[in-house]
N, C-alpha and C positions, 0 to 999 in steps of 0.2 A: 556363537554369540549372535543374538538378534541385532539387526541393524537399528541404528538410532532413527527416530522419526522426526521430520520437520513438517509443521503445520503451515499450509498456505491458505490464507483467507482471501477468497475472491468476492466480487460484488455481483449482485443480481440486477443492478440498474441498467436500463437501456435508454433512458431519457434523462436529461438534466435541465433544471430551470435556468432560463435566461431572462434578463430584464424585459418588462413589457408583457409579462404573463405568458410568455412562450416557452417552448422547450426545444432542445437540440439533441441529436443522437449522441449516445455515449456507450461506454462499456470498458472492460479491461483491455489494456494494450497487449497484443500478442507477444512481442519481444520481452516486455517487462514481466510477463507471466512465465513464459517458456524458457528464456535464457537462464534465469536463476534456477528454475525447476530442473532443467536438463543438467546443469552443473552439479546440483545437489545429488541427483540420481547417479551421475557418473563418478561422483566422489564417494559413493557407497551408502548414501542415506535413502531411507524410504520417505517419499513425499506423499502427504495426505492433503487433498484439496477439499475445503469446506466453504460453504456460502450460507447466507441467512436462511434460504428456503431449500437448500440441498440440490438445486439444479445447477448445471454447469454455467459458469460465467459467460455472458455474451462478449464476444470480441469486437471492439470498435473497428469498423471497417477500414478506417483510415490507417490503422496500424498494420493491416494485413498487406504489407508491401515490402519488397526487397530493400527499400530505402531505410527501413528501421533495422536492417541487418547489414549495414555498411555497404549496401548495393549488391550484396552477395546473394544471387538467386538460389544457389544450392543451400545456403544457410537458412534462407527464408522457407524453402520447401521442406527442409528438415524440421523446422519449427512447426510448420503447419501439420506435418505428419505426426509429430510428437503430441501436439495438442489434440489431434483427431483420434489417435490410436493408443497412446500409452495409457496403461491402467491408472497411473497416478492422476491423470487429467480427466478420467472418466468415471472412476468410482467415487463420486462426489458425496460428501457427507453434509449434514446440517451442522451449523455451529453448536446447536444444543446437544446433538448426539456426541460430538467430540468432548464437550464439557462433561456430560454425564458419564462417558466412558473413563474419563480421568486425564486431566491435562498433564499430570506427572509423566505420562507416556511420551511426551514430546520434548525434544532437546532445544527447539527453537521455533519461532513463528516468523512468517514473512508475508507482507501485504504488498502486492503489485499495484501499479497505478493504471493510467487512463483516468479520466475524470470521474468514473463511476463511484469510487469510494466517497466522494463528496456528497453523493445522494443518500446512500444507505449506511455504509460502514461507520461513518463518523458519528452517527446517532443511534447505533445499534447496541442495546444493553448487553447482548451476549458477547459481542466483540469487546466491550468494556470489561466484562468478566474475565475473558481470556487474557487481555492485556494486564489486568490487575494481577493475575497469577504470574505471568512472566516477569513482571516488574518485581513482585515480592520475592521470587526465586532467583532473580538476576540472570535469567536465561536470555541468550541472544534474541533480539526483537528487531526485525529489519523491515523497512518500508521504502518504497521506490516511487519517485515522481509525485503524483497526487496521493499516493499511499500514506504518507505521513499524517495527512489530515485525519486518518482513522484513529490516531492517538487520542483525539478529542473524545472518543467513545468511552475512555476510562473515567470521564467525569460522570457523576451520578445524574447530572442535569444536562447531558450533552444535547438533548433535543432543544432545550430552551436556549442553550448557547448558540446553536445553529440558527434558531429562529431570530435571535438578536442580531446575528451577522446579516441575515437576509433582510432584516428590517433596517439595516444601516446604522445599527446602534452598538459600536464596538465597546463603548464604556460599560454598557449593560453586560456584554459578553465577558468583559474582564471581571466584573463582580461575580458572575456565575462560574468563573473558572478557579475560584479559590480552592486550594488544596489539590490541584491537578498534579498527578504523580510525576509528570515530566517537566514541571516548572524548573527553569534554570538549566535544563539540558541543552547542550549545543546540538543543533539539528539543521537540516536543509530540506527544501521542498521545491516544487516547480515554481519558478520565479514569476513575478508580475509581468515582466516583459515577454517571457516565453508564453505566458497565458494570453497576452494580447494577440500574438500571432494566431493562436488557436481560435480566439474569439472572432478575429477578422476573417480568417481564411477557411475556417471549418464550421464554427457555430453560427457565424454571421449574426452575432448578438453578444451582449456583454453579460458576464456572470454577475451574481449579486455580491460576491466578495472574492478577494484573491487569497491565495494560500499562505504566503508569508505573513500577511497581516493577521490572518486568522490564528496561526500558531503563536505569533507574538502576543496577541490579545490573551491567549491562554497562559502565557508566561514562558514560552520557549525562547531560547537564545538562538535566533534564526540567522543563518549565514547562507547566502546564495552566491554561487560563482558565476563565471561567464556563461551566457546563454548557449545551450546546446553542447556544452563541454562536460565530460564526465566529472562528477563531484560527489564524493561520499564522505560523510562525517560520522565518526564513531565516538560516542560518549557513554561510558559505562556499558550497560547492556543494549543501549539504543544505537541502531545503525540506520542512517537515512541517506537516500540517494536523490539527487535533484531532478533528474530528467530521464527520458528514455535511453539516452546514450550512456547512462550510468549503469546499465543492466549487467554488463560483465564485471564491472568493478564492485558492485554491491554483492554479486554472487561470490566473488573471491574473498571479499571482506567477511562475509557471513561464514563461509567455510573455514576461514582462519580462526574466527571467534569460536566456532564449534570445536576446532582442534584444541584451542587453549582450554576450553571447558572440559574436554575429555581428559586432558593431561592433569588438570587440577582435581578431578574426581577421585 
């Protein structure tokens, strides 16, 4: 029997806008990408990595450190090695090619964070097409840290929604979000206070909008837990994790959801 496949949607963004017309460095977080991918591979799933342009996601340099692996140097090195060498992380597809090949070939989809999805994935129509399929078929759909912002892509006018947020017009964003497929879902995402640390210590600038307010404007039932503590919320097919330290918990939650799906098939 062929292994079930899980689609991982990465970002191609390397810079993110900050107020004042500037940008700061960004990318996907190493642990958020690799910890769930490794867990899925070890659980017997095939992992397929896709991005908007088909090139490998840039890893945010601040995430490439043992601190994001509980201070475990060995775990950090194993993650670096997996990302550098494992076929699942290097045979990168375009989102379009995955869609054209057939989304029915995938049992679940996962979107890791780092701030990069805020730049491209949340307004990418092909990501929206993928998410609409997984919602319609009720297949496990998981997002980590900033990853849940990619759910906005399911809106037909996701670009306009993002533009309204950047312009500081959440009321306009709310109007544009009518009919969002995840409205009323319980979910979590990187908190405003966690973001402030990143703005102060890493970006040295303020972002144009924060993640919980963005999802709330779209109609999400957003709940954030304690800063930097693992927090995962599961509602129907949607699985969301709050922050980098939710990496192991979201991996195990997704694998359990896949197990339930297999039993029900």
